[in-house]
N, CA, C and O of each residue as an XYZ file, in Angstrom:
876
protein
N       0.841     -1.241      0.019
C      -0.009     -0.010     -0.024
C       0.875      1.260     -0.016
O       1.845      1.346      0.737
N       0.526      2.223     -0.855
C       1.325      3.449     -0.894
C       1.232      4.222      0.305
O       0.178      4.306      0.936
N       2.380      4.836      0.671
C       2.366      5.865      1.746
C       1.550      7.062      1.254
O       1.612      7.459      0.090
N       0.773      7.622      2.207
C      -0.081      8.763      1.868
C       0.300      9.961      2.789
O       0.562      9.800      3.981
N       0.314     11.148      2.178
C       0.482     12.349      2.993
C      -0.508     13.414      2.505
O      -0.977     13.389      1.367
N      -0.796     14.318      3.385
C      -1.699     15.380      3.042
C      -0.954     16.722      3.102
O      -0.295     17.008      4.101
N      -1.048     17.543      2.058
C      -0.380     18.822      2.005
C      -1.405     19.928      1.667
O      -2.080     19.881      0.639
N      -1.494     20.934      2.581
C      -2.414     22.066      2.384
C      -1.610     23.355      2.089
O      -0.699     23.716      2.834
N      -1.957     24.005      1.032
C      -1.299     25.194      0.570
C      -2.075     26.428      0.920
O      -3.290     26.478      0.726
N      -1.396     27.420      1.430
C      -2.048     28.731      1.699
C      -1.223     29.754      1.069
O      -0.030     29.831      1.364
N      -1.780     30.581      0.190
C      -1.059     31.598     -0.540
C      -1.931     32.351     -1.517
O      -3.097     32.656     -1.266
N      -1.274     32.648     -2.699
C      -1.970     33.414     -3.716
C      -1.617     32.859     -5.069
O      -1.402     31.654     -5.206
N      -1.549     33.725     -6.092
C      -1.324     33.255     -7.434
C       0.003     32.558     -7.667
O       0.150     31.797     -8.623
N       0.979     32.815     -6.790
C       2.261     32.122     -6.956
C       2.123     30.670     -6.512
O       3.004     29.846     -6.757
N       1.030     30.377     -5.871
C       0.691     28.929     -5.618
C      -0.207     28.380     -6.691
O       0.104     27.335     -7.261
N      -1.318     29.041     -6.997
C      -2.315     28.394     -7.916
C      -1.961     28.471     -9.395
O      -2.443     27.661    -10.186
N      -1.073     29.494     -9.804
C      -0.714     29.511    -11.164
C      -0.205     28.171    -11.651
O       0.601     27.538    -10.969
N      -0.645     27.730    -12.792
C      -0.213     26.448    -13.423
C      -0.536     25.286    -12.625
O      -0.019     24.200    -12.885
N      -1.410     25.446    -11.605
C      -1.750     24.316    -10.730
C      -0.565     23.683    -10.137
O      -0.387     22.466    -10.190
N       0.282     24.538     -9.548
C       1.524     24.092     -8.964
C       1.364     22.921     -7.907
O       2.168     21.989     -7.901
N       0.360     22.987     -7.057
C       0.212     21.833     -6.080
C       0.086     20.491     -6.762
O       0.542     19.474     -6.240
N      -0.546     20.487     -7.958
C      -0.647     19.245     -8.665
C       0.728     18.732     -9.109
O       0.989     17.529     -9.125
N       1.611     19.699     -9.472
C       3.003     19.305     -9.793
C       3.672     18.647     -8.591
O       4.356     17.634     -8.732
N       3.477     19.217     -7.428
C       4.041     18.670     -6.236
C       3.582     17.192     -6.053
O       4.365     16.280     -5.786
N       2.232     17.043     -6.222
C       1.706     15.636     -6.082
C       2.264     14.663     -7.049
O       2.490     13.495     -6.735
N       2.493     15.170     -8.272
C       3.068     14.302     -9.350
C       4.509     13.947     -9.091
O       4.953     12.857     -9.451
N       5.244     14.843     -8.475
C       6.672     14.518     -8.173
C       6.637     13.496     -7.000
O       7.438     12.562     -6.988
N       5.763     13.654     -6.063
C       5.717     12.651     -5.010
C       5.284     11.285     -5.565
O       5.797     10.253     -5.134
N       4.327     11.278     -6.533
C       3.898     10.051     -7.177
C       5.063      9.359     -7.832
O       5.104      8.129     -7.879
N       6.013     10.118     -8.341
C       7.112      9.531     -9.101
C       8.065      8.714     -8.125
O       8.882      7.921     -8.595
N       7.948      8.916     -6.801
C       8.709      8.104     -5.852
C       7.828      7.221     -5.059
O       8.244      6.700     -4.024
N       6.568      7.021     -5.524
C       5.630      6.053     -4.905
C       4.907      6.561     -3.720
O       4.461      5.742     -2.916
N       4.740      7.876     -3.521
C       4.029      8.440     -2.411
C       2.770      9.158     -2.936
O       2.841      9.968     -3.860
N       1.644      8.847     -2.336
C       0.317      9.479     -2.698
C       0.150     10.746     -1.868
O      -0.202     10.702     -0.689
N       0.426     11.932     -2.552
C       0.305     13.147     -1.861
C      -1.038     13.816     -2.184
O      -1.294     14.235     -3.312
N      -1.886     13.899     -1.146
C      -3.201     14.557     -1.338
C      -3.027     16.048     -1.072
O      -2.641     16.444      0.027
N      -3.312     16.880     -2.084
C      -3.096     18.302     -1.999
C      -4.385     19.102     -1.964
O      -5.356     18.750     -2.633
N      -4.399     20.169     -1.194
C      -5.535     21.070     -1.212
C      -4.955     22.474     -1.034
O      -3.816     22.623     -0.593
N      -5.758     23.532     -1.386
C      -5.249     24.862     -1.236
C      -6.288     25.888     -0.908
O      -7.454     25.774     -1.287
N      -5.854     26.872     -0.209
C      -6.672     28.059      0.065
C      -5.842     29.233     -0.459
O      -4.846     29.643      0.138
N      -6.269     29.723     -1.533
C      -5.502     30.805     -2.215
C      -6.375     31.894     -2.765
O      -7.518     31.640     -3.147
N      -5.866     33.099     -2.815
C      -6.574     34.225     -3.393
C      -5.520     35.263     -3.881
O      -4.563     35.636     -3.203
N      -5.803     35.667     -5.098
C      -4.754     36.482     -5.813
C      -4.454     37.742     -5.027
O      -5.341     38.442     -4.539
N      -3.116     38.002     -4.927
C      -2.666     39.233     -4.275
C      -2.758     39.327     -2.763
O      -2.473     40.380     -2.193
N      -3.156     38.232     -2.096
C      -3.354     38.275     -0.690
C      -2.124     37.744      0.047
O      -1.439     36.831     -0.414
N      -1.870     38.354      1.212
C      -0.689     37.906      2.035
C      -1.095     37.040      3.182
O      -2.272     36.738      3.382
N      -0.099     36.645      3.933
C      -0.432     35.737      5.093
C      -1.272     36.390      6.152
O      -2.082     35.732      6.805
N      -1.079     37.746      6.336
C      -1.925     38.438      7.307
C      -3.415     38.335      6.984
O      -4.272     38.198      7.857
N      -3.666     38.407      5.707
C      -5.031     38.309      5.267
C      -5.551     36.858      5.530
O      -6.636     36.689      6.087
N      -4.795     35.846      5.138
C      -5.253     34.485      5.378
C      -5.362     34.139      6.859
O      -6.324     33.489      7.268
N      -4.401     34.559      7.660
C      -4.504     34.113      9.079
C      -5.719     34.744      9.835
O      -6.117     34.275     10.901
N      -6.267     35.792      9.254
C      -7.470     36.370      9.867
C      -8.766     35.622      9.504
O      -9.838     35.891     10.046
N      -8.624     34.692      8.582
C      -9.837     33.918      8.108
C     -10.044     32.730      9.000
O      -9.103     31.988      9.282
N     -11.242     32.540      9.442
C     -11.558     31.408     10.316
C     -11.392     30.056      9.606
O     -11.014     29.065     10.230
N     -11.683     30.026      8.270
C     -11.520     28.791      7.549
C     -10.101     28.336      7.501
O      -9.824     27.137      7.535
N      -9.171     29.300      7.419
C      -7.767     28.934      7.420
C      -7.411     28.289      8.709
O      -6.798     27.221      8.719
N      -7.783     28.916      9.826
C      -7.500     28.342     11.130
C      -8.113     26.953     11.243
O      -7.454     26.005     11.671
N      -9.375     26.844     10.858
C     -10.050     25.521     10.956
C      -9.365     24.455     10.195
O      -9.174     23.352     10.708
N      -8.959     24.757      8.904
C      -8.288     23.807      8.026
C      -6.927     23.322      8.610
O      -6.552     22.157      8.473
N      -6.237     24.228      9.239
C      -4.950     23.868      9.830
C      -5.131     22.990     11.052
O      -4.472     21.960     11.195
N      -6.037     23.409     11.937
C      -6.233     22.720     13.205
C      -6.935     21.386     13.072
O      -6.564     20.412     13.728
N      -7.962     21.339     12.212
C      -8.783     20.127     12.134
C      -8.706     19.426     10.783
O      -9.425     18.455     10.549
N      -7.834     19.913      9.882
C      -7.819     19.337      8.529
C      -7.042     18.011      8.476
O      -7.131     17.323      7.460
N      -6.295     17.619      9.500
C      -5.473     16.383      9.558
C      -4.475     16.401      8.445
O      -4.210     15.366      7.833
N      -3.912     17.552      8.165
C      -2.807     17.593      7.173
C      -1.442     17.295      7.828
O      -1.193     17.548      9.007
N      -0.625     16.763      7.000
C       0.769     16.503      7.465
C       1.634     17.703      7.310
O       2.561     17.934      8.086
N       1.321     18.481      6.282
C       2.148     19.649      6.015
C       1.262     20.807      5.550
O       0.298     20.618      4.808
N       1.637     22.068      6.030
C       0.957     23.228      5.596
C       2.024     24.146      4.964
O       3.002     24.538      5.600
N       1.789     24.458      3.708
C       2.795     25.290      2.909
C       2.326     26.701      2.913
O       1.248     26.996      2.396
N       3.108     27.599      3.487
C       2.717     29.009      3.611
C       3.489     29.899      2.603
O       4.718     29.858      2.549
N       2.778     30.672      1.837
C       3.419     31.484      0.770
C       2.989     32.993      0.948
O       1.808     33.343      0.958
N       4.001     33.808      1.080
C       3.725     35.226      1.260
C       3.532     35.905     -0.104
O       3.959     35.383     -1.134
N       2.883     37.079     -0.092
C       2.677     37.883     -1.318
C       4.036     38.275     -1.826
O       4.962     38.516     -1.051
N       4.152     38.340     -3.167
C       5.472     38.699     -3.759
C       5.530     40.154     -4.185
O       6.484     40.838     -3.814
N       4.607     40.650     -4.911
C       4.773     41.990     -5.555
C       4.882     43.108     -4.558
O       5.512     44.123     -4.856
N       4.302     42.973     -3.394
C       4.345     43.970     -2.318
C       4.943     43.354     -1.042
O       4.457     43.624      0.056
N       5.989     42.532     -1.177
C       6.573     41.825     -0.062
C       7.040     42.837      0.956
O       7.692     43.833      0.642
N       6.679     42.540      2.192
C       7.152     43.372      3.333
C       7.702     42.454      4.404
O       6.936     41.631      4.904
N       8.929     42.521      4.791
C       9.522     41.643      5.831
C       8.726     41.711      7.133
O       8.501     40.704      7.805
N       8.296     42.972      7.475
C       7.545     43.136      8.723
C       6.184     42.485      8.662
O       5.791     41.821      9.622
N       5.452     42.641      7.588
C       4.131     41.984      7.468
C       4.325     40.438      7.424
O       3.541     39.694      8.014
N       5.344     39.992      6.741
C       5.560     38.576      6.692
C       5.854     38.004      8.091
O       5.308     36.967      8.468
N       6.696     38.668      8.831
C       7.011     38.192     10.218
C       5.779     38.213     11.078
O       5.589     37.319     11.902
N       4.903     39.244     10.906
C       3.695     39.282     11.722
C       2.724     38.205     11.256
O       2.014     37.615     12.071
N       2.688     37.949      9.973
C       1.712     36.910      9.495
C       2.026     35.555     10.005
O       1.135     34.816     10.424
N       3.329     35.199      9.979
C       3.716     33.899     10.444
C       3.532     33.718     11.952
O       3.141     32.662     12.448
N       3.843     34.828     12.655
C       3.641     34.845     14.123
C       2.149     34.610     14.484
O       1.858     33.889     15.438
N       1.243     35.192     13.755
C      -0.154     35.047     13.968
C      -0.612     33.622     13.619
O      -1.402     33.019     14.346
N      -0.107     33.101     12.506
C      -0.419     31.775     12.151
C       0.033     30.796     13.229
O      -0.675     29.842     13.552
N       1.196     31.039     13.770
C       1.741     30.198     14.888
C       0.801     30.235     16.047
O       0.439     29.194     16.595
N       0.419     31.357     16.411
C      -0.399     31.556     17.680
C      -1.823     31.047     17.432
O      -2.386     30.363     18.286
N      -2.422     31.376     16.257
C      -3.840     31.030     16.026
C      -4.094     29.576     15.651
O      -5.141     29.009     15.964
N      -3.129     28.994     14.984
C      -3.451     27.630     14.429
C      -2.299     26.655     14.496
O      -2.500     25.522     14.934
N      -1.106     27.034     14.086
C      -0.014     26.054     13.980
C       0.327     25.406     15.350
O       0.623     24.213     15.409
N       0.285     26.200     16.451
C       0.645     25.638     17.759
C      -0.460     24.710     18.210
O      -0.274     23.975     19.180
N      -1.625     24.712     17.533
C      -2.684     23.776     17.917
C      -2.894     22.628     16.926
O      -3.900     21.919     16.945
N      -1.884     22.487     16.060
C      -1.962     21.531     14.992
C      -0.737     20.614     15.007
O       0.332     20.998     15.483
N      -0.908     19.378     14.472
C       0.255     18.501     14.320
C       0.940     18.652     13.019
O       1.972     18.034     12.758
N       0.324     19.531     12.143
C       0.957     19.759     10.803
C       2.263     20.404     10.821
O       2.446     21.361     11.573
N       3.214     19.956     10.040
C       4.502     20.675      9.878
C       4.396     21.816      8.886
O       4.069     21.592      7.720
N       4.678     23.090      9.347
C       4.714     24.226      8.412
C       5.911     24.160      7.553
O       7.008     23.796      7.978
N       5.665     24.545      6.256
C       6.793     24.717      5.256
C       6.668     26.122      4.696
O       5.583     26.511      4.263
N       7.753     26.898      4.692
C       7.731     28.220      4.190
C       8.135     28.224      2.734
O       9.285     27.903      2.433
N       7.259     28.566      1.821
C       7.545     28.586      0.382
C       8.026     29.970      0.016
O       7.243     30.916     -0.070
N       9.331     30.077     -0.201
C      10.004     31.334     -0.524
C       9.672     31.813     -1.959
O       9.902     31.080     -2.921
N       9.165     32.964     -2.090
C       8.810     33.510     -3.385
C      10.036     34.202     -4.018
O      11.070     34.331     -3.362
N       9.931     34.640     -5.266
C      11.007     35.231     -6.007
C      10.654     36.718     -6.204
O       9.484     37.096     -6.272
N      11.691     37.529     -6.290
C      11.497     39.010     -6.467
C      11.029     39.221     -7.923
O      11.253     38.379     -8.793
N      10.377     40.366     -8.155
C       9.928     40.736     -9.444
C      11.122     40.843    -10.364
O      12.244     41.095     -9.924
N      10.862     40.642    -11.683
C      11.995     40.558    -12.705
C      12.751     41.919    -12.715
O      13.972     41.940    -12.871
N      12.067     42.986    -12.558
C      12.698     44.314    -12.610
C      13.360     44.717    -11.299
O      13.949     45.796    -11.235
N      13.292     43.911    -10.267
C      13.938     44.248     -8.977
C      14.451     43.033     -8.320
O      14.121     42.725     -7.175
N      15.318     42.295     -9.102
C      15.838     41.017     -8.662
C      16.774     41.168     -7.478
O      16.975     40.203     -6.740
N      17.344     42.323     -7.273
C      18.266     42.534     -6.082
C      17.499     42.398     -4.847
O      18.106     42.109     -3.816
N      16.196     42.580     -4.834
C      15.416     42.515     -3.623
C      15.317     41.082     -3.111
O      14.809     40.872     -2.010
N      15.787     40.076     -3.879
C      15.754     38.706     -3.435
C      16.489     38.497     -2.114
O      16.079     37.695     -1.274
N      17.615     39.258     -1.947
C      18.347     39.050     -0.687
C      17.527     39.412      0.516
O      17.642     38.762      1.555
N      16.697     40.435      0.410
C      15.804     40.815      1.495
C      14.802     39.748      1.773
O      14.501     39.441      2.926
N      14.285     39.182      0.723
C      13.306     38.064      0.844
C      13.914     36.873      1.513
O      13.296     36.258      2.381
N      15.127     36.536      1.118
C      15.824     35.405      1.668
C      16.081     35.641      3.128
O      15.854     34.721      3.915
N      16.529     36.779      3.552
C      16.768     37.066      4.958
C      15.465     36.949      5.798
O      15.467     36.406      6.903
N      14.375     37.470      5.239
C      13.106     37.415      5.963
C      12.626     35.977      6.120
O      12.118     35.598      7.175
N      12.786     35.185      5.075
C      12.338     33.762      5.175
C      13.218     32.995      6.162
O      12.747     32.157      6.931
N      14.520     33.318      6.111
C      15.466     32.637      7.080
C      14.980     32.895      8.545
O      14.889     31.989      9.373
N      14.691     34.136      8.786
C      14.188     34.488     10.121
C      12.887     33.810     10.472
O      12.660     33.369     11.598
N      11.972     33.738      9.377
C      10.658     33.114      9.565
C      10.854     31.611      9.876
O      10.201     31.071     10.768
N      11.771     30.936      9.121
C      12.016     29.524      9.449
C      12.437     29.281     10.809
O      12.048     28.296     11.438
N      13.291     30.226     11.322
C      13.763     30.025     12.748
C      12.611     30.295     13.715
O      12.501     29.612     14.733
N      11.782     31.236     13.435
C      10.656     31.525     14.281
C       9.671     30.388     14.411
O       9.127     30.137     15.486
N       9.444     29.695     13.295
C       8.473     28.612     13.274
C       9.135     27.234     13.396
O       8.449     26.213     13.419
N      10.444     27.212     13.471
C      11.222     25.911     13.424
C      10.705     25.140     12.222
O      10.331     23.971     12.319
N      10.694     25.823     11.091
C      10.101     25.245      9.878
C      11.120     25.155      8.772
O      11.943     26.057      8.620
N      11.086     24.063      7.974
C      11.905     24.007      6.766
C      11.425     25.114      5.753
O      10.279     25.564      5.740
N      12.411     25.489      4.929
C      12.101     26.479      3.877
C      12.203     25.823      2.539
O      13.164     25.099      2.282
N      11.216     26.056      1.648
C      11.332     25.671      0.215
C      11.871     26.858     -0.514
O      11.119     27.783     -0.821
N      13.150     26.869     -0.804
C      13.806     28.110     -1.323
C      13.657     28.391     -2.811
O      14.639     28.532     -3.540
N      12.409     28.469     -3.241
C      12.214     28.592     -4.665
C      12.796     29.899     -5.215
O      13.373     29.910     -6.302
N      12.646     31.001     -4.467
C      13.204     32.294     -4.946
C      14.715     32.240     -5.046
O      15.279     32.824     -5.971
N      15.396     31.561     -4.131
C      16.811     31.501     -4.091
C      17.291     30.646     -5.338
O      18.211     31.064     -6.040
N      16.691     29.512     -5.587
C      17.052     28.599     -6.719
C      16.741     29.378     -8.013
O      17.532     29.388     -8.956
N      15.601     30.011     -8.024
C      15.198     30.798     -9.273
C      16.316     31.791     -9.686
O      16.718     31.866    -10.847
N      16.778     32.521     -8.707
C      17.784     33.564     -9.061
C      19.154     32.888     -9.401
O      19.866     33.378    -10.277
N      19.514     31.807     -8.739
C      20.756     31.216     -9.102
C      20.706     30.650    -10.564
O      21.678     30.803    -11.304
N      19.653     30.042    -10.951
C      19.481     29.509    -12.258
C      19.554     30.608    -13.322
O      20.157     30.452    -14.384
N      18.888     31.759    -12.968
C      18.936     32.905    -13.972
C      20.342     33.498    -14.049
O      20.701     34.040    -15.095
N      21.146     33.423    -13.007
C      22.480     33.909    -13.113
C      23.318     33.024    -14.130
O      24.223     33.502    -14.814
N      22.955     31.759    -14.167
C      23.656     30.826    -15.119
C      23.092     30.915    -16.533
O      23.774     30.607    -17.510
N      21.805     31.351    -16.626
C      21.166     31.382    -17.997
C      20.078     32.428    -17.861
O      18.956     32.150    -17.436
N      20.470     33.701    -18.257
C      19.460     34.785    -18.129
C      18.252     34.623    -19.034
O      17.238     35.285    -18.818
N      18.331     33.761    -20.040
C      17.162     33.555    -20.871
C      16.270     32.433    -20.474
O      15.300     32.130    -21.168
N      16.579     31.798    -19.358
C      15.750     30.712    -18.881
C      14.328     31.193    -18.603
O      14.144     32.098    -17.788
N      13.276     30.593    -19.281
C      11.961     31.131    -19.234
C      11.209     30.790    -17.849
O      10.324     29.935    -17.805
N      11.581     31.443    -16.848
C      10.896     31.311    -15.570
C       9.764     32.307    -15.342
O       8.691     31.945    -14.861
N      10.011     33.527    -15.684
C       9.036     34.603    -15.542
C       8.072     34.564    -16.747
O       8.475     34.281    -17.875
N       6.741     34.870    -16.461
C       5.835     35.228    -17.487
C       6.094     36.615    -17.981
O       6.940     37.303    -17.410
N       5.419     37.071    -19.010
C       5.599     38.379    -19.560
C       5.393     39.515    -18.590
O       5.941     40.603    -18.766
N       4.582     39.256    -17.540
C       4.331     40.298    -16.532
C       5.532     40.510    -15.611
O       5.522     41.441    -14.806
N       6.560     39.675    -15.708
C       7.773     39.845    -14.869
C       7.520     39.494    -13.395
O       8.310     39.860    -12.525
N       6.445     38.803    -13.128
C       6.107     38.513    -11.756
C       5.778     37.034    -11.558
O       6.412     36.325    -10.777
N       4.739     36.596    -12.313
C       4.250     35.178    -12.180
C       5.216     34.209    -12.896
O       6.103     34.575    -13.667
N       4.942     32.920    -12.553
C       5.773     31.898    -13.160
C       5.187     31.316    -14.373
O       3.968     31.196    -14.497
N       6.065     30.935    -15.311
C       5.695     30.047    -16.344
C       5.510     28.641    -15.823
O       5.785     28.409    -14.646
N       5.056     27.675    -16.629
C       5.040     26.330    -16.139
C       6.354     25.798    -15.625
O       6.379     25.022    -14.669
N       7.477     26.213    -16.261
C       8.781     25.825    -15.826
C       9.090     26.491    -14.415
O       9.662     25.854    -13.530
N       8.710     27.715    -14.268
C       8.841     28.345    -12.969
C       8.105     27.713    -11.887
O       8.635     27.574    -10.785
N       6.840     27.295    -12.141
C       6.116     26.600    -11.158
C       6.658     25.232    -10.864
O       6.595     24.769     -9.725
N       7.183     24.586    -11.854
C       7.842     23.277    -11.686
C       9.026     23.450    -10.726
O       9.237     22.612     -9.849
N       9.788     24.521    -10.885
C      10.906     24.837     -9.989
C      10.349     24.929     -8.531
O      10.890     24.299     -7.622
N       9.303     25.693     -8.333
C       8.709     25.892     -7.044
C       8.229     24.546     -6.455
O       8.462     24.285     -5.274
N       7.586     23.716     -7.229
C       7.147     22.380     -6.791
C       8.304     21.548     -6.373
O       8.229     20.888     -5.337
N       9.371     21.539     -7.114
C      10.596     20.779     -6.763
C      11.136     21.216     -5.412
O      11.477     20.391     -4.564
N      11.209     22.549     -5.226
C      11.719     23.021     -3.955
C      10.859     22.620     -2.801
O      11.381     22.313     -1.730
N       9.535     22.608     -2.974
C       8.618     22.205     -1.870
C       8.825     20.714     -1.641
O       8.892     20.279     -0.491
N       8.926     19.944     -2.672
C       9.216     18.502     -2.533
C      10.408     18.238     -1.623
O      10.308     17.467     -0.668
N      11.524     18.873     -1.917
C      12.770     18.667     -1.148
C      12.658     19.241      0.266
O      13.270     18.697      1.186
N      11.909     20.305      0.468
C      11.693     20.803      1.771
C      10.965     19.829      2.701
O      11.277     19.653      3.878
N       9.950     19.204      2.051
C       9.158     18.230      2.792
C       9.893     16.908      3.072
O       9.845     16.366      4.176
N      10.564     16.418      2.040
C      11.176     15.130      2.174
C      12.544     15.162      2.867
O      12.943     14.171      3.479
N      13.275     16.300      2.778
C      14.569     16.400      3.371
C      15.609     15.480      2.720
O      16.586     15.085      3.356
N      15.378     15.137      1.417
C      16.238     14.188      0.760
C      17.697     14.764      0.603
O      17.891     15.961      0.393
N      18.668     13.878      0.712
C      20.045     14.261      0.593
C      20.505     14.314     -0.893
O      21.461     15.011     -1.231
N      19.800     13.563     -1.760
C      20.169     13.512     -3.170
C      18.932     13.773     -4.007
O      17.829     13.396     -3.612
N      19.093     14.402     -5.139
C      17.914     14.600     -6.042
C      17.395     13.326     -6.614
O      18.134     12.356     -6.782
N      16.132     13.322     -6.913
C      15.574     12.123     -7.493
C      15.942     11.991     -8.967
O      16.425     12.942     -9.583
N      15.720     10.860     -9.501
C      16.055     10.598    -10.925
C      14.906     11.152    -11.754
O      13.760     10.732    -11.596
N      15.216     12.100    -12.643
C      14.209     12.697    -13.525
C      14.319     12.105    -14.892
O      15.376     12.184    -15.518
N      13.276     11.524    -15.368
C      13.332     10.806    -16.633
C      12.318     11.317    -17.624
O      11.262     11.827    -17.248
N      12.655     11.174    -18.931
C      11.671     11.476    -19.962
C      10.580     10.441    -19.814
O      10.845      9.249    -19.663
N       9.344     10.916    -19.860
C       8.195     10.034    -19.674
C       7.601     10.078    -18.331
O       6.490      9.596    -18.110
N       8.383     10.696    -17.349
C       7.879     10.876    -16.033
C       7.013     12.127    -15.920
O       6.953     12.942    -16.841
N       6.345     12.266    -14.777
C       5.460     13.412    -14.615
C       5.958     14.265    -13.436
O       6.572     13.737    -12.508
N       5.695     15.585    -13.471
C       4.922     16.342    -14.476
C       5.683     16.886    -15.664
O       5.107     17.540    -16.533
N       6.957     16.623    -15.701
C       7.749     17.252    -16.788
C       7.315     16.848    -18.173
O       7.331     17.677    -19.083
N       6.942     15.651    -18.358
C       6.496     15.210    -19.692
C       5.154     15.846    -20.055
O       4.975     16.338    -21.169
N       4.196     15.831    -19.090
C       2.885     16.443    -19.334
C       3.041     17.910    -19.702
O       2.273     18.421    -20.517
N       4.009     18.593    -19.127
C       4.171     20.008    -19.347
C       5.110     20.280    -20.510
O       5.305     21.445    -20.856
N       5.691     19.285    -21.121
C       6.573     19.496    -22.228
C       7.878     20.255    -21.915
O       8.391     21.054    -22.698
N       8.368     19.937    -20.707
C       9.585     20.701    -20.242
C      10.842     19.978    -20.754
O      10.815     18.775    -21.015
N      11.934     20.728    -20.891
C      13.221     20.212    -21.302
C      13.772     19.300    -20.125
O      13.886     19.776    -18.995
N      14.090     18.063    -20.387
C      14.449     17.155    -19.356
C      15.825     17.557    -18.705
O      16.035     17.345    -17.511
N      16.700     18.112    -19.484
C      17.975     18.529    -18.865
C      17.848     19.674    -17.940
O      18.518     19.727    -16.909
N      16.941     20.661    -18.307
C      16.710     21.777    -17.351
C      16.035     21.234    -16.144
O      16.337     21.693    -15.043
N      15.123     20.269    -16.261
C      14.440     19.703    -15.054
C      15.426     19.080    -14.115
O      15.330     19.234    -12.897
N      16.407     18.351    -14.699
C      17.485     17.687    -13.905
C      18.235     18.739    -13.147
O      18.519     18.549    -11.965
N      18.580     19.877    -13.792
C      19.302     20.935    -13.155
C      18.459     21.590    -12.026
O      18.996     21.955    -10.980
N      17.168     21.727    -12.250
C      16.291     22.288    -11.209
C      16.298     21.359    -10.006
O      16.386     21.831     -8.873
N      16.207     20.060    -10.220
C      16.175     19.168     -9.050
C      17.529     19.157     -8.291
O      17.587     19.056     -7.065
N      18.538     19.260     -9.039
C      19.877     19.293     -8.399
C      20.004     20.575     -7.514
O      20.426     20.489     -6.360
N      19.656     21.689     -8.037
C      19.797     22.981     -7.326
C      18.766     23.042     -6.142
O      19.083     23.518     -5.052
N      17.514     22.538     -6.409
C      16.499     22.553     -5.374
C      16.874     21.665     -4.198
O      16.634     22.015     -3.042
N      17.448     20.545     -4.491
C      17.871     19.591     -3.421
C      19.011     20.277     -2.650
O      18.988     20.310     -1.419
N      19.986     20.811     -3.348
C      21.090     21.402     -2.656
C      20.668     22.606     -1.804
O      21.144     22.737     -0.676
N      19.845     23.436     -2.274
C      19.386     24.651     -1.537
C      18.551     24.254     -0.325
O      18.742     24.774      0.773
N      17.636     23.339     -0.538
C      16.736     22.975      0.600
C      17.509     22.365      1.750
O      17.072     22.449      2.898
N      18.608     21.774      1.478
C      19.366     21.121      2.626
C      19.884     22.245      3.598
O      20.121     21.975      4.775
N      20.044     23.421      3.121
C      20.499     24.519      3.991
C      19.470     24.906      5.022
O      19.800     25.436      6.083
N      18.175     24.627      4.691
C      17.077     25.091      5.506
C      16.315     23.993      6.195
O      15.174     24.192      6.612
N      16.922     22.846      6.322
C      16.274     21.668      7.042
C      16.177     21.970      8.506
O      16.940     22.751      9.075
N      15.185     21.303      9.103
C      15.002     21.482     10.555
C      15.004     20.091     11.197
O      14.866     19.972     12.414
């Protein structure tokens, strides 16, 4: 019988674009784990907005999830608001739940990529405050772009992810949850890379970098 886990996502369009949680489930499926995914998302909303909603508290406390993935707003990212949001989630629901929180690090806007260092510092502090692993999507995103500035991660709006960008985020979440020491074997014909028509060599590079980066933020 397959091992089953439940993952609940809370965030905004950086989570629901390209149905990223489905990609996470498909990566887990590739190693024989049945990951049941659900999400509470709303475009442009931050964690302070979500933690004030009673349904978010209920889903964390009573949803019987193994993991809760928290994603902050990107375009108007504020370290102070982010810190307050995760503190309130901790007080209102996470301390009353057996679910392990995972912080899904977003990427800076294309026109302001230097802001990524601020985002990384804020997430590092947030991981310490929650004793939570970090899925360092933004960090991996910027590293890959330094190696190939034409890598199609951003959509034309310079903010949201292409399917490849969402695949990168899904891989980072996978390694944050599993804590694997080595990347999984990525093959042509596997999912979700085949379904999405992604370049297999780029996918291998994503997994290598995602695994390496996530190890820095293990708990």
